[in-house]
C-alpha positions as CSV (number, residue, x, y, z in Angstrom):
1,X,-8.7,-12.2,1.9
2,X,-10.6,-14.2,4.4
3,X,-10.3,-18.0,4.8
4,X,-12.4,-20.6,6.6
5,X,-10.0,-20.6,9.5
6,X,-10.1,-16.8,10.2
7,X,-12.9,-16.9,12.7
8,X,-11.3,-19.6,14.7
9,X,-8.0,-17.8,14.9
10,X,-9.7,-14.5,15.8
11,X,-11.6,-16.3,18.5
12,X,-8.4,-17.9,19.9
13,X,-6.3,-14.8,19.7
14,X,-8.9,-12.6,21.2
15,X,-8.0,-14.2,24.6
16,X,-4.9,-12.4,26.0
17,X,-3.8,-15.6,27.9
18,X,-3.6,-17.5,24.6
19,X,-1.5,-14.7,23.1
20,X,0.7,-14.7,26.2
21,X,1.3,-18.4,25.9
22,X,2.0,-18.1,22.2
23,X,4.6,-15.3,22.6
24,X,6.3,-17.0,25.6
25,X,6.5,-20.3,23.8
26,X,7.7,-19.1,20.4
27,X,9.7,-15.9,21.1
28,X,12.8,-16.9,23.0
29,X,13.7,-13.4,24.3
30,X,13.7,-12.3,27.9
31,X,11.6,-9.2,27.4
32,X,8.5,-11.2,26.4
33,X,8.3,-12.4,30.0
34,X,8.1,-8.8,31.3
35,X,5.0,-7.9,29.4
36,X,2.0,-7.2,31.7
37,X,-0.7,-9.3,30.1
38,X,-3.2,-8.4,32.9
39,X,-3.5,-5.0,31.3
40,X,-3.7,-6.2,27.7
41,X,-6.3,-4.3,25.6
42,X,-7.6,-5.0,22.2
43,X,-7.9,-1.8,20.2
44,X,-9.6,-0.6,17.0
45,X,-8.4,-2.7,14.1
46,X,-8.8,0.1,11.5
47,X,-6.1,2.8,11.4
48,X,-4.7,5.4,9.1
49,X,-0.9,5.9,8.7
50,X,1.0,9.2,8.6
51,X,0.8,8.9,4.8
52,X,-3.1,8.8,5.0
53,X,-3.3,5.1,4.0
54,X,-6.1,3.2,5.6
55,X,-5.3,-0.3,6.9
56,X,-7.1,-3.0,8.8
57,X,-5.6,-5.7,11.0
58,X,-7.2,-8.8,12.4
59,X,-6.4,-8.2,16.0
60,X,-4.3,-5.4,17.6
61,X,-3.2,-5.6,21.3
62,X,-2.0,-2.7,23.3
63,X,0.4,-4.2,25.8
64,X,2.5,-2.7,28.6
65,X,6.2,-3.5,29.0
66,X,7.9,-1.9,32.0
67,X,6.9,1.8,31.6
68,X,6.2,1.7,27.9
69,X,3.3,0.7,25.7
70,X,3.8,-1.6,22.7
71,X,1.4,-2.8,20.0
72,X,1.1,-6.3,18.8
73,X,-0.5,-6.9,15.4
74,X,-1.9,-10.3,14.7
75,X,-2.7,-10.8,11.1
């Protein structure tokens, strides 16, 4: 369900620097400061699970942490 604020939030969170500030301000764990936001990528927001269910997220980021990839879903 879409609200009047969705476009504004999507616009803000489409900027990786805003997402970086959000995470580093609200997640008080050391690993957050080791994410390489210079390589942040937005990826396709539609996906199918292993059980063949289709989902759609507002914004999905592919982030790099040390030698691993992690995915951040912003709904």
